[in-house]
N, C-alpha and C positions, 0 to 999 in steps of 0.2 A: 752613298745609296745606289748611284751608278757606278760600275766597274769597268764596263767596256761599252762605249757608244758607236754604232756604226753610223755611216754617214755617207749616204747616197748622192752622186751627185751628174749633174747633165751638163754642166760650163751653162747653166742661166746664172740668170742674178738672184732669181727665186734660192736656187741651191746654194748660192753664193752667202744669201742672208743666214738659211740654214747651218751653214757654216759657223757664222758669226756665233749663232745660238748656240751649236754644239760646244764652239770653244768654252763659251760661257761655263757652260755645264760640264765638260772635261775638267775645267780649271777648279771649279768649286768645290767638285766633287773625288778630285783628282783619279780622273777617268782616264782609262787607255781608250783612243780611238782608232777606228778604222774607214778610210775613205776608199770607196768604191766608184766604179763604172763599170755598167752594165752593154754590154756589146751583145745585138742579135748577130750571130755567125751565121745563121742564112734568110736573109733577109729578100733573098730572091727566087721566083718560081718561072722555070723556064728550060727549053735544053737548048746545046748547041756551043760548038768553041768560043763563041762570044761570050756565054754566061759565066763561063770558069774566068775569063780574064776581067770582066764586071765585076765577078764577087771578089777576086783578089785585089782589086782596084777598092774595092768598097771596104775591105778588111783592112787595109791600110791606112785608106783616111780615116775610119773609125778609131781603129788604133790612136793615130796620132791625136784627134781631138780627142777620147779618153785620157789620154796624157795630159794634153794641157788643160783639161778641166781640174784633174788629179792634181797637178801641180800648184796650181791657183787652189784650192783649197788647202792645201800642205802648208803652201807660205803661207796662208792666211792662218793657219792652227798655230804654226811654230812661232808667227808673232805674238800669240797669245801666250805662249810658254807650253803648249802641246806639242809632241813627237809624234804622228800619228804612224800607222802605218797604211800602206796604199796596195789596192790589186783593183787588176780590172779582170770583171767576169763576163765570161761568154753563155748566156740564156736565150732561149726563145722569147719570153715575155720578160720585159724589167722588173716586175713585181716577183717573178719566181726566183728571179737571180738574188733580189736584194734578201729575200727570206732564206734563201739557201747560204749566201754568205753570212748571215746572222749567225744561223746557224753554226756553222764552220769557223767562225770569229769567236764565238761563245760571248756576241752581244747580248746586253738586259736591256738595250734601248735603239731604239731606231731613231734619228732626227733627219730630218728630209724636208723639201721644199714641195708646195702643190701651187701649181698656175692658176688656179680656180677659174677651170674651163667650166662653161656655163652651154647649155641647150644641144644643137647642132656640132658645135666644136666637142663637148665631150663626149656624146655618141660616136661619133667618128673616129676619134685620135684617143678616148679610153682617159682613165686617171689612173696612173701609177700609184698614187698615195690612197686613193680609195681602196684598190685590191689590196696595198701591204695591209691599210687600217683593217679590211675585211677578212683576211686569211692569218694577219699575225697572232700569236700567242703573248708577244713582248708588247713593253709600251712604246707607243709611235707618238714622235711630237712633231707635228704638221707645222710649217713655218709657212705663211701665204704672201701670196707677192703684193 
C-alpha cells in the first residue's frame, strides 16, 4: 500500500514512538523508509564578528544532535528489519523541510510524532505536525506522546 515512508525525527521520545510505528508499517507493506532531521540553518539575527562564530557553533551542535537522533531512529528501524535512508535537511521551517523531503524522496506517507502542546505553549512554539497536516498532499500518520 505504501511504497516509501518519510520519518521526520527530532530526538524526542515522541519521535522514537513514531519510528516504532513507521517500522511496523514499513515491515507490513515492504516499504522503503527515509529518516530525516530538519535543521534551521539561520536561527540567529544580529550583526558583528561574534554572530558568525555563534552561528558556526550552532550549526556544529545542531548537526551533531541531528546525527544522534537519526542514528537512534536508524538503529530502531534496522532492529525491525527495515534498512532506512537518512538525511539532514536544512530549512527555515521544519514543516517546510519535511514536505520538501517528502517530494524529493518520493514518499507516499509521512509518519511523525506530535508533542501535543496546548494553550500558550502551542501558540509560542507552534506545531510542526499541525503545519505538516495543513499543507501536505500526502497521508500523515501522527503519533501522540
